[in-house]
KESETI-226130 format. One record per residue (C-alpha): x, y, z negated; residue number from 1. Coordinates in steps of 0.5 Angstrom, whole numbers. Each point is the difference from the previous one (the first is absolute). Example, Ala and Ser with C-alpha at 12.3 -4.5 7.8 and 13.67 -1.06 7.14 Angstrom:
BEGIN
- 25	-9	-16	1;
- 2	7	2	2;
//
This chain:
BEGIN
- 76	-2	22	1;
- 6	2	-4	2;
- -1	5	-6	3;
- 4	1	-6	4;
- -5	2	-6	5;
- 2	1	-7	6;
- -4	0	-6	7;
- 4	4	-6	8;
- -5	-2	-5	9;
- 2	-6	-5	10;
- -1	-7	2	11;
- -6	-3	-1	12;
- -1	-6	-5	13;
- -3	-7	3	14;
- -6	0	4	15;
- -3	-5	-6	16;
- 1	5	-5	17;
- -2	6	4	18;
- -7	-4	2	19;
- -1	0	-8	20;
- 1	8	0	21;
- -4	2	6	22;
- -8	1	-1	23;
- -2	-4	6	24;
- -8	2	0	25;
- 0	6	4	26;
- 4	-4	5	27;
- -4	-6	1	28;
- -7	4	-1	29;
- 2	6	4	30;
- 6	1	4	31;
- -1	-7	3	32;
- -8	1	2	33;
- 2	7	2	34;
- 6	-2	5	35;
- -5	-6	3	36;
- -6	5	1	37;
- 5	5	3	38;
- 3	-6	5	39;
- -7	-1	2	40;
- -2	7	1	41;
- 6	1	5	42;
- -2	-7	3	43;
- -7	3	1	44;
- 2	7	3	45;
- 5	-4	5	46;
- -6	-4	2	47;
- -4	6	1	48;
- 5	4	4	49;
- 1	-6	5	50;
- -7	0	1	51;
- 0	8	1	52;
- 6	-1	5	53;
- -4	-4	5	54;
- -7	-3	-2	55;
- 0	-4	6	56;
- 7	-4	0	57;
- 2	-4	-7	58;
- 6	2	-3	59;
- 6	-5	0	60;
- 3	-3	-7	61;
- 6	5	2	62;
- -4	6	1	63;
- -4	-1	-7	64;
- 7	-1	-4	65;
- 3	6	3	66;
- -7	4	-1	67;
- 0	-3	-7	68;
- 7	3	-2	69;
- -2	7	3	70;
- -6	0	-5	71;
- 5	-2	-5	72;
- 4	6	1	73;
- -5	5	0	74;
- -3	-3	-7	75;
- 6	-1	-3	76;
- 4	6	2	77;
- 7	-1	-2	78;
- 1	-8	2	79;
- -2	-5	5	80;
- 2	-7	0	81;
- 0	-2	7	82;
- 7	-1	1	83;
- 1	-5	-5	84;
- -6	-4	2	85;
- 1	0	7	86;
- 7	-1	1	87;
- 4	-6	-3	88;
- 7	3	0	89;
- -3	7	-4	90;
- -4	-5	-5	91;
- 7	-4	-2	92;
- 3	7	0	93;
- -5	3	-5	94;
- 0	-7	-4	95;
- 8	1	-1	96;
- -1	7	-2	97;
- -5	-1	-5	98;
- 3	-7	-3	99;
- 7	4	-1	100;
- -4	6	-4	101;
- -3	-6	-4	102;
- 7	-3	-1	103;
- 3	6	-2	104;
- -6	1	-6	105;
- 0	-7	-2	106;
- 7	-3	0	107;
- 6	2	-5	108;
- 5	5	3	109;
- 5	-4	1	110;
- -4	-5	4	111;
- -3	5	5	112;
- 7	3	1	113;
- 2	-7	3	114;
- -2	1	7	115;
- 1	-7	2	116;
- -5	-3	-5	117;
- -4	6	1	118;
- -1	-1	7	119;
- -1	-7	-1	120;
- -6	1	-5	121;
- -3	5	4	122;
- 0	-4	6	123;
- -3	-6	-4	124;
- -6	5	-3	125;
- -1	3	7	126;
- 0	-5	5	127;
- -1	-6	-5	128;
- -5	2	-4	129;
- -4	7	2	130;
- 0	-1	7	131;
- -3	-8	0	132;
- -5	3	-5	133;
- -2	6	4	134;
- -1	-5	6	135;
- -4	-4	-3	136;
- -5	5	-4	137;
- 0	4	7	138;
- -2	-7	4	139;
- -7	1	2	140;
- -1	-8	1	141;
- 2	0	-7	142;
- -5	5	-3	143;
- -5	-3	4	144;
- 1	-7	-3	145;
- 1	4	-7	146;
- -7	3	1	147;
- -3	-7	2	148;
- 3	-3	-6	149;
- -2	6	-5	150;
- -8	-2	2	151;
- 1	-7	1	152;
- -6	-1	-4	153;
- -5	3	5	154;
- -3	-4	5	155;
- 1	2	7	156;
- -7	3	3	157;
- -2	-2	7	158;
- -3	7	1	159;
- 6	4	-2	160;
- 4	-5	4	161;
- -4	2	6	162;
- 0	7	-1	163;
- 7	0	0	164;
- 1	-4	6	165;
- -5	5	4	166;
- 3	6	-3	167;
- 7	-2	1	168;
- 4	4	5	169;
- 6	-4	0	170;
- 1	-5	6	171;
- 5	-5	-4	172;
- -5	-1	-6	173;
- -6	-2	5	174;
- 5	-4	4	175;
- 2	-4	-6	176;
- -7	-1	-3	177;
- -2	-2	7	178;
- 5	-5	1	179;
- -1	-3	-7	180;
- -7	-1	2	181;
- 2	-3	6	182;
- 4	-5	-4	183;
- -5	-2	-5	184;
- -5	-1	6	185;
- 4	-5	3	186;
- 1	-3	-7	187;
- -7	-1	-1	188;
- -2	-2	7	189;
- 5	-6	-1	190;
- -3	-2	-6	191;
- -4	-7	0	192;
- -6	1	-4	193;
- -7	-2	-1	194;
- -6	1	-4	195;
- -1	6	-5	196;
- 7	3	2	197;
- -2	1	7	198;
- -5	6	-2	199;
- 6	3	-4	200;
- 5	-1	5	201;
- -5	3	5	202;
- -1	6	-4	203;
- 8	1	-1	204;
- 1	0	7	205;
- -6	5	2	206;
- 3	5	-5	207;
- 7	-1	3	208;
- -2	1	7	209;
- -4	6	-3	210;
- 7	3	-3	211;
- 4	-2	7	212;
- -5	4	4	213;
- 0	6	-5	214;
- 7	0	0	215;
- 1	-1	8	216;
- -5	6	1	217;
- 3	5	-5	218;
- 7	-2	4	219;
- -3	1	6	220;
- -3	7	-2	221;
- 7	2	-3	222;
- 4	-2	6	223;
- -5	4	5	224;
- 0	6	-4	225;
- -7	1	-1	226;
- 0	0	-7	227;
- -7	2	-3	228;
- -2	5	-6	229;
- -6	-3	-2	230;
- -2	7	-4	231;
- 1	4	7	232;
- -4	-5	4	233;
- -6	0	-5	234;
- 0	7	0	235;
- 0	1	7	236;
- -4	-6	3	237;
- -2	-5	-6	238;
- -7	0	-2	239;
- 1	2	-8	240;
- -5	-3	-5	241;
- -4	5	-4	242;
- 2	1	-8	243;
- -6	3	-3	244;
- 2	7	-4	245;
- -3	-3	-7	246;
- 5	-6	1	247;
- 6	5	2	248;
- -2	4	-7	249;
- 1	-6	-4	250;
- 6	-3	3	251;
- 7	2	-2	252;
- 3	-1	6	253;
- -5	3	5	254;
- -1	6	-5	255;
- 7	2	1	256;
- -1	1	7	257;
- -6	3	0	258;
- 3	5	-5	259;
- 6	2	5	260;
- -5	1	5	261;
- -5	5	-4	262;
- 6	4	-2	263;
- 2	1	7	264;
- -7	2	2	265;
- -1	4	-6	266;
- -5	-4	-3	267;
- 4	-2	-6	268;
- -5	4	-5	269;
- -6	-4	2	270;
- 4	-7	-1	271;
- 3	2	-7	272;
- -7	3	-2	273;
- -3	-7	2	274;
- 5	-4	-4	275;
- 0	5	-6	276;
- -7	-1	-1	277;
- 0	-7	1	278;
- 5	0	-6	279;
- -4	5	-4	280;
- -6	-5	0	281;
- 4	-6	-2	282;
- 3	4	-6	283;
- -6	4	-2	284;
- -4	-7	0	285;
- 5	-3	-5	286;
- 1	6	-4	287;
- -8	0	-1	288;
- 0	-7	-2	289;
- 5	1	-5	290;
- -4	6	-3	291;
- -6	-4	0	292;
- 4	-6	-4	293;
- 3	5	-5	294;
- -7	3	-1	295;
- -3	-7	-2	296;
- 6	-1	-5	297;
- -2	7	-3	298;
- 6	4	3	299;
- -1	6	3	300;
- 4	3	5	301;
- -5	3	5	302;
- 2	7	1	303;
- 7	-2	1	304;
- -2	-5	6	305;
- -5	4	3	306;
- 5	6	0	307;
- 5	-4	4	308;
- -5	-2	5	309;
- -2	7	1	310;
- 7	2	0	311;
- 2	-6	6	312;
- -7	2	4	313;
- 2	7	0	314;
- 7	-1	2	315;
- -2	-4	6	316;
- -5	6	2	317;
- 5	5	-1	318;
- 5	-4	4	319;
- -4	-2	6	320;
- -7	4	0	321;
- 1	7	-3	322;
- 1	6	4	323;
- 7	0	-2	324;
- 2	-7	2	325;
- 5	-1	5	326;
- -1	-4	4	327;
- -8	0	-1	328;
- -4	-6	1	329;
- -5	2	5	330;
- -7	-2	-2	331;
- -7	3	0	332;
- 0	6	-4	333;
- -7	-2	-4	334;
- 3	-6	-2	335;
- 6	4	-3	336;
- -4	5	-3	337;
- -5	-6	-3	338;
- 7	-3	-3	339;
- 2	7	-3	340;
- -7	0	-4	341;
- 1	-7	-2	342;
- 6	2	-3	343;
- -2	6	-4	344;
- -6	-3	-3	345;
- 0	-7	-1	346;
- 5	-5	-2	347;
- 4	-3	6	348;
- -1	-8	1	349;
- 4	-5	4	350;
- -5	1	6	351;
- 0	8	0	352;
- 4	0	7	353;
- -3	-5	3	354;
- -4	4	5	355;
- 6	4	2	356;
- 4	-6	1	357;
- -5	-4	4	358;
- 0	6	5	359;
- 8	0	0	360;
- 0	-7	2	361;
- -5	1	5	362;
- 4	6	3	363;
- 7	-4	0	364;
- -4	-6	4	365;
- -4	4	5	366;
- 4	6	1	367;
- 4	-1	6	368;
- 7	3	-3	369;
- 0	-5	-5	370;
- -2	-8	0	371;
- -2	0	7	372;
- 6	3	3	373;
- 5	-4	-5	374;
- -3	-6	3	375;
- 3	3	7	376;
- 7	2	-4	377;
- 6	-4	0	378;
- 0	0	-7	379;
- -6	-5	0	380;
- 4	-4	5	381;
- 5	-1	-5	382;
- -5	-1	-6	383;
- -2	-6	4	384;
- 7	-2	1	385;
- 1	0	-8	386;
- -7	-3	-1	387;
- 2	-6	5	388;
- -6	2	4	389;
- 3	1	7	390;
- -2	-7	2	391;
- -4	-3	-5	392;
- -5	5	-3	393;
- -3	-2	-7	394;
- -4	7	0	395;
- -7	0	4	396;
- -4	6	1	397;
- -4	4	5	398;
- 4	5	4	399;
- -5	6	-1	400;
- 1	-1	-8	401;
- -8	-2	-1	402;
- 3	-5	-4	403;
- 3	4	-5	404;
- -3	1	-7	405;
- 1	4	-6	406;
- 2	-5	-5	407;
- 6	-3	-4	408;
- 5	3	-4	409;
- 7	-1	1	410;
- 2	-1	-8	411;
- 5	-5	2	412;
- 5	6	3	413;
- -3	6	-4	414;
- 0	1	-7	415;
- -2	8	-2	416;
- 1	3	-7	417;
- -4	5	-2	418;
- 6	4	-3	419;
- 3	0	7	420;
- -6	3	3	421;
- -2	5	-6	422;
- 2	8	2	423;
- -1	3	-7	424;
- 1	8	0	425;
- 5	2	-6	426;
- -3	4	-6	427;
- 4	6	-1	428;
- -3	0	-8	429;
- 4	-7	-1	430;
- 7	0	-1	431;
- 4	-6	0	432;
- 7	-1	-3	433;
- 4	-7	0	434;
- 7	-2	-1	435;
- 4	-6	-1	436;
- 1	-1	-8	437;
- 3	-7	0	438;
- 3	-5	4	439;
- 0	-8	-2	440;
- 2	-7	3	441;
- -6	-5	0	442;
- 1	-7	1	443;
- -7	-4	2	444;
- 0	-7	2	445;
- 7	0	2	446;
- 0	6	4	447;
- 4	6	-2	448;
- -2	7	1	449;
- 0	8	-2	450;
- -6	3	-3	451;
- 0	8	0	452;
- -5	3	-6	453;
- -3	6	3	454;
- -3	5	-5	455;
- -6	4	3	456;
- -3	6	-2	457;
- -7	3	2	458;
- -3	6	-1	459;
- -7	4	2	460;
- -4	5	-3	461;
- -3	-4	-6	462;
- 5	-6	-1	463;
- 7	-2	0	464;
- 2	-7	0	465;
- 6	-4	0	466;
- 2	-7	1	467;
- 6	-5	3	468;
- 0	-4	6	469;
- 5	-5	2	470;
- 2	-1	7	471;
- 5	-4	4	472;
- 5	2	6	473;
- -4	-4	4	474;
- -7	4	-2	475;
- 4	7	2	476;
- 2	-3	6	477;
- -7	-3	2	478;
- -3	7	-2	479;
- 5	4	4	480;
- -1	-4	6	481;
- -8	1	-1	482;
- 0	7	0	483;
- 5	2	5	484;
- -4	-4	5	485;
- -6	4	-2	486;
- 3	6	0	487;
- 6	0	5	488;
- 2	7	-2	489;
- 3	-3	-7	490;
- 5	-4	3	491;
- 5	5	2	492;
- -1	3	-7	493;
- -1	-6	-5	494;
- 6	-4	0	495;
- 0	-7	-4	496;
- 6	-2	-3	497;
- 3	-6	4	498;
- -1	-7	-2	499;
- 6	-5	-2	500;
- -1	-7	0	501;
- 6	-2	-4	502;
- 3	2	-7	503;
- -7	4	-1	504;
- 0	-1	-7	505;
- 6	4	-2	506;
- -1	5	-5	507;
- 4	5	3	508;
- -4	-1	7	509;
- -7	0	-4	510;
- 2	7	-3	511;
- 1	3	6	512;
- -6	-3	4	513;
- -4	3	-6	514;
- 3	6	1	515;
- -2	0	7	516;
- -7	-3	-1	517;
- -1	6	-5	518;
- 2	5	6	519;
- -5	-3	5	520;
- -5	0	-5	521;
- 1	8	-2	522;
- 0	1	8	523;
- -6	-4	1	524;
- -4	4	-6	525;
- 2	7	2	526;
- -6	4	1	527;
- 2	2	7	528;
- 0	-7	2	529;
- -7	-1	-2	530;
- -3	6	3	531;
- 4	-2	7	532;
- -4	-7	-1	533;
- -6	1	-4	534;
- -2	-8	1	535;
- 7	-2	-3	536;
- -3	1	-7	537;
- -4	-6	0	538;
- 6	-4	2	539;
- 4	3	-5	540;
- -5	-1	-6	541;
- -1	-7	2	542;
- 7	-2	0	543;
- 1	4	-7	544;
- -6	-3	-3	545;
- 1	-5	-6	546;
- -2	-6	3	547;
- 4	-5	4	548;
- 2	2	7	549;
- -3	-4	6	550;
- 4	-1	6	551;
- -2	-1	6	552;
- -6	5	0	553;
- 3	3	6	554;
- 0	-6	5	555;
- -5	3	4	556;
- 3	7	1	557;
- 6	-4	1	558;
- -3	-4	6	559;
- -3	6	4	560;
- 6	4	3	561;
- 1	7	0	562;
- -4	4	6	563;
- 7	3	2	564;
- 6	-5	0	565;
- 6	2	-4	566;
- 6	1	5	567;
- 7	-2	-1	568;
- 7	1	3	569;
- 0	-6	5	570;
- 0	-5	-6	571;
- 1	-6	5	572;
- 7	2	1	573;
- 2	-1	-7	574;
- 2	-5	-5	575;
- -6	-4	-3	576;
- 2	2	-7	577;
- -1	7	2	578;
- -7	-1	1	579;
- -2	-4	-6	580;
- -6	4	-3	581;
- -1	0	-7	582;
- -7	-2	0	583;
- 1	-7	-2	584;
- 0	-3	-7	585;
- 7	-1	-4	586;
- 0	-7	3	587;
- 5	-3	4	588;
- -3	-5	4	589;
- -6	5	2	590;
- 6	5	2	591;
- 3	-5	4	592;
- -6	-3	3	593;
- -3	6	2	594;
- 7	3	3	595;
- 1	-7	4	596;
- -8	0	3	597;
- 1	7	2	598;
- 6	-2	5	599;
- -2	-7	2	600;
- -7	3	2	601;
- 1	7	1	602;
- -5	3	-5	603;
- 3	7	0	604;
- -3	0	7	605;
- -7	-1	-2	606;
- -4	4	-5	607;
- 1	1	-7	608;
- -7	-3	-2	609;
- 3	-7	3	610;
- 6	0	-4	611;
- -3	2	-6	612;
- -5	-6	1	613;
- 6	-4	0	614;
- 4	3	-6	615;
- -7	-2	-4	616;
- 0	-7	3	617;
- 8	-1	-2	618;
- -1	3	-7	619;
- -6	-5	-1	620;
- 4	-6	3	621;
- 6	1	-5	622;
- -4	1	-6	623;
- -4	-6	1	624;
- 6	-4	2	625;
- 5	3	-5	626;
- -3	4	-5	627;
- 3	6	-3	628;
- 7	-3	-2	629;
- 2	-1	7	630;
- 6	6	0	631;
- 3	-4	-6	632;
- 0	-6	3	633;
- 3	3	6	634;
- 5	3	-4	635;
- 2	-6	-4	636;
- 0	-4	7	637;
- 5	4	3	638;
- 4	0	-7	639;
- 0	-7	0	640;
- 2	0	8	641;
- 6	4	-1	642;
- 3	-3	-7	643;
- 7	-2	1	644;
- -2	-7	-1	645;
- -5	0	6	646;
- 5	4	4	647;
- 5	-5	-1	648;
- -5	-6	2	649;
- -1	4	6	650;
- 7	0	2	651;
- 1	-7	-2	652;
- -6	-2	5	653;
- 3	5	5	654;
- 7	-4	0	655;
- -4	-7	0	656;
- -4	2	6	657;
- 6	3	4	658;
- 6	-5	-3	659;
- -3	-6	-2	660;
- 5	-4	-4	661;
- 5	5	1	662;
- 0	-1	8	663;
- -3	5	5	664;
- -7	-2	2	665;
- 0	-2	7	666;
- -4	6	5	667;
- -7	-2	1	668;
- -1	-1	7	669;
- -4	5	4	670;
- -7	-3	1	671;
- -3	-1	7	672;
- -4	6	3	673;
- -7	-4	0	674;
- 1	-2	-7	675;
- 1	7	-2	676;
- -5	3	4	677;
- -5	-5	-3	678;
- 2	2	-7	679;
- -1	7	2	680;
- -8	-2	2	681;
- 0	-4	-7	682;
- 2	6	-4	683;
- -5	5	3	684;
- -5	-5	-1	685;
- 1	-1	-7	686;
- 1	7	-1	687;
- -7	2	3	688;
- -3	-6	-4	689;
- 1	2	-7	690;
- -2	7	1	691;
- -7	1	-4	692;
- -6	1	3	693;
- -1	6	-5	694;
- 6	4	3	695;
- -3	-1	7	696;
- -7	3	-2	697;
- 3	6	-3	698;
- 5	2	5	699;
- -2	-4	6	700;
- 2	-7	3	701;
- 3	4	6	702;
- 5	4	-5	703;
- 1	-6	-4	704;
- 3	-4	6	705;
- 4	6	3	706;
- 3	1	-7	707;
- 2	-7	-1	708;
- 2	-1	7	709;
- 4	6	-1	710;
- 4	-2	-6	711;
- 1	-7	3	712;
- 3	3	7	713;
- 5	5	-4	714;
- 3	-6	-3	715;
- 1	-3	7	716;
- 6	4	2	717;
- 7	-2	-3	718;
- 3	7	0	719;
- -6	3	-3	720;
- 0	-5	-6	721;
- 8	2	0	722;
- -2	7	-2	723;
- -5	-2	-5	724;
- 6	-5	-3	725;
- 5	6	0	726;
- -5	5	-3	727;
- -2	-5	-6	728;
- 8	-1	-1	729;
- 1	7	0	730;
- -5	1	-6	731;
- 2	-6	-4	732;
- 7	3	0	733;
- -2	7	-1	734;
- -4	-3	-6	735;
- 6	-4	-3	736;
- 5	6	1	737;
- -4	6	-2	738;
- 6	4	-2	739;
- 4	-1	7	740;
- -3	4	6	741;
- -2	-6	4	742;
- -5	4	4	743;
- 6	5	3	744;
- 4	-6	1	745;
- -6	-4	4	746;
- -1	7	4	747;
- 8	0	2	748;
- 0	-7	2	749;
- -6	1	5	750;
- 2	6	2	751;
- 2	-3	7	752;
- -7	-1	2	753;
- -2	2	7	754;
- -7	2	-2	755;
- 3	4	-6	756;
- 5	4	5	757;
- -6	1	5	758;
- -4	2	-6	759;
- 5	5	-2	760;
- 1	3	7	761;
- -8	1	1	762;
- 0	4	-6	763;
- 6	4	2	764;
- -4	1	7	765;
- -6	2	-4	766;
- 3	5	-5	767;
- 5	3	5	768;
- -6	5	3	769;
- -2	2	-7	770;
- 8	2	-2	771;
- 1	4	6	772;
- -6	4	-1	773;
- 3	2	-7	774;
//
């Protein structure tokens, strides 16, 4: 590549000085995570394309690489790095051009005009520093060794090792493990032992013989092309174990598959009603216990608590059982009439829905459309695979369902709030006005946050009240998420001001946010809004009450997915950051972990109930492990890591690694193929072994294995690793030199991409007919 690129701006100060001036937090906490997540998404889509092209034949590594860059250009639209990553000649040209631009920015004008010196320094930078570094970081064997080193404190798990052997589709890996087992067998058989050592050695020999047998069997199957899909085989021929319905309803993994099936068959209202009543019963019991405790202490809040219970019960009745419910739960009319009469004349109890819930449970259990057909569906087989029950069932139950019993409450996974279920109609005689009168910054145990003082006026026919209540932005965010999920029509009308992770205590920023939140409140309290959604009044009153706002009351409502899924414009063909939802706390590690789990385990393809469960688990984990100051700790660590002293120390360590004692380090010899293959097996085994059982219980054992192995497989392709290194390098330079148009520069440097040219031709072909019509 021979490209002359000129920057007309002034030359930049040294990188150490620039590093001190740059705010690196967005790069390390957002840009890198987005780039990695996008890289993983491209790889996942490429794998899916290969599978769709030919479901019988397995695509080669070259096919995967070509398809990867096809997907990259579809997602990036403006750039594709295939030429730089697959052609050594073009890669060297790219690095020379890039180094020439950097020298123009960093060298004094006189030195840059000296062509001999400039070319000499450029070659040193491009071929002596950057290229060897990129080669090392892109080497799959180096990455595998680094993974093993990173989790060196974790012991290898025999079960995980055997799973890797049984799942491996790489004959080289299997042969390397088999040959090592044979070598160890020969050594053990040569030992001259006596006494207790004999039993130990016999056990080791038996284990090695078993490993060898599994490897031979797997190699034979792969070579013969008779690879077996366990899930398909079980669905067609295998005798499946029975998981009772009551066990499905209390297991997170099983429930998500049953939920998907019920939505397919139109029975989702029955399942959601059953889950809602379970949550109502638990919460009502808790509220009544608190009420009794307060009465014993001489405190009286009987009417308020009973009012909440009634509102919650009426809400359930209106949503699932009334004439206007859509879809409506179909049960005996006399039971619905009995419930309506009880709601009209008696105080609701935790057991008020038990008769109808029992009928709904029996309907799901006996009706051929629901549980019986679910057991014959592919989703049931996939559920068994996720539960690791295709070969070793742990649930036992009768085939006809006689062993089912109506008991147990899934309180571990369902936490319902009365406030979320209530459905209180608004009263036209009550007028409510509120505005943010003041803004302040608070510091609580080292955590700094903004607080908004809301002045509230409430008038009715006989009285007038005024009070102040205090809310944080995160309270507004939680409240907004709750009401837009309960009333989907509001999501297109109400727009909450966006989050800002850094510099969000700035006075000008707080004033602007105060103005935006005031506009949000006025729109929310408009009479037209209240009339359009009468049940919204209860949520608004609760939020504006003079009391501490209780977050998390919407947990159950957030767990149940909407009956009509929201559509999106092909989200899988966008960068990851474009899909980040705003329904997470202003919490860096939570956002990072949720984003990565979405891509690693493909959670966007699963129902939102599962994803919200995972979000809640991650929130609890992060708060329990790091407390409320985790953002501050991350910011401080990034500041320390990018300080001039640390940057200088990193450069020194890099120099000592490549030029120890001022002498160029010798090239590390390429390791033997069998050693590299065994390293791959060890790396996969280590990764599977460190996966917590809690994760498998939430998203399923099969999904966990597939996600981890997908990430590992992504790193086994040198060209794809190069692409990721170049993406990180581009982001680093764009952050280091924000005043220069490095994005345009990189687009020009990659403009000779073959995939990019194909993509442009394809666009022209598809646009030509529409232009002719005009």
